[in-house]
C-alpha positions in Angstrom: 201.4 -76.0 -55.8 199.8 -78.9 -54.0 198.4 -76.7 -51.2 196.8 -74.5 -53.9 195.2 -77.5 -55.5 193.9 -78.7 -52.1 192.3 -75.4 -51.2 190.9 -74.9 -54.7 189.3 -78.3 -54.4 187.9 -77.3 -51.0 186.5 -74.1 -52.4 184.9 -76.0 -55.3 183.2 -78.4 -53.0 181.9 -75.5 -50.8 180.6 -73.7 -53.9 178.9 -76.9 -55.3 177.4 -77.7 -51.9 176.2 -74.1 -51.4 174.1 -74.4 -54.6 172.6 -77.6 -53.3 171.9 -76.0 -50.0 169.9 -73.3 -51.8 167.9 -76.0 -53.6 167.2 -77.7 -50.3 166.0 -74.4 -48.8 163.7 -73.9 -51.7 162.3 -77.4 -51.4 161.5 -76.9 -47.7 160.0 -73.5 -48.4 157.8 -74.8 -51.3 157.1 -78.2 -49.7 156.9 -79.6 -53.2 159.2 -81.6 -55.4 157.0 -81.9 -58.5 159.4 -80.2 -60.8 162.4 -82.3 -59.8 163.1 -85.4 -62.0 163.8 -88.6 -60.0 165.9 -89.8 -62.9 168.2 -86.8 -62.6 168.3 -87.2 -58.8 169.1 -90.9 -59.0 171.9 -90.3 -61.6 173.5 -87.6 -59.4 173.2 -89.7 -56.3 174.9 -92.8 -57.9 177.6 -90.6 -59.4 178.3 -88.9 -56.1 178.6 -92.3 -54.3 181.0 -93.6 -57.0 183.0 -90.4 -56.7 183.2 -90.8 -53.0 184.5 -94.3 -53.4 187.2 -93.1 -55.8 188.1 -90.2 -53.5 188.5 -92.6 -50.5 190.8 -94.8 -52.5 193.0 -91.8 -53.2 193.3 -91.2 -49.4 193.3 -87.4 -49.9 191.7 -85.8 -46.7 190.6 -82.6 -48.5 188.8 -84.6 -51.2 187.3 -87.1 -48.7 186.1 -84.3 -46.5 184.6 -82.3 -49.3 183.0 -85.3 -51.1 181.8 -86.7 -47.8 180.1 -83.5 -46.8 178.6 -83.1 -50.3 177.3 -86.7 -50.2 175.6 -86.1 -46.8 174.0 -82.9 -48.1 172.9 -84.6 -51.3 171.4 -87.4 -49.1 169.3 -84.8 -47.3 168.2 -83.4 -50.7 167.1 -86.9 -51.9 165.2 -87.5 -48.6 163.3 -84.2 -49.0 162.5 -84.9 -52.6 161.1 -88.3 -51.7 159.3 -87.0 -48.7 157.5 -84.2 -50.5 156.7 -86.4 -53.5 155.0 -88.9 -51.3 153.1 -86.2 -49.5 151.9 -84.8 -52.8 150.6 -88.2 -53.9 148.6 -88.9 -50.7 
């Protein structure tokens, strides 16, 4: 049962990260982040970091790998949003 839970968690992280990768691709293609709320981004970023801290405390390698990869991908998303927002303002 534990192996099922581990792989289900991994699949969930892959699915969640795939959705974010599509958003990043759209951001790069449009070169605009005007329709993205910084409040929402900030809330998701803080939540993701808190979740990563919790997952690290559990010492579950599947969770750490998945959440670590997601946090890295989300950091790229935040960077692109800030980059394109500053370009639009200048």
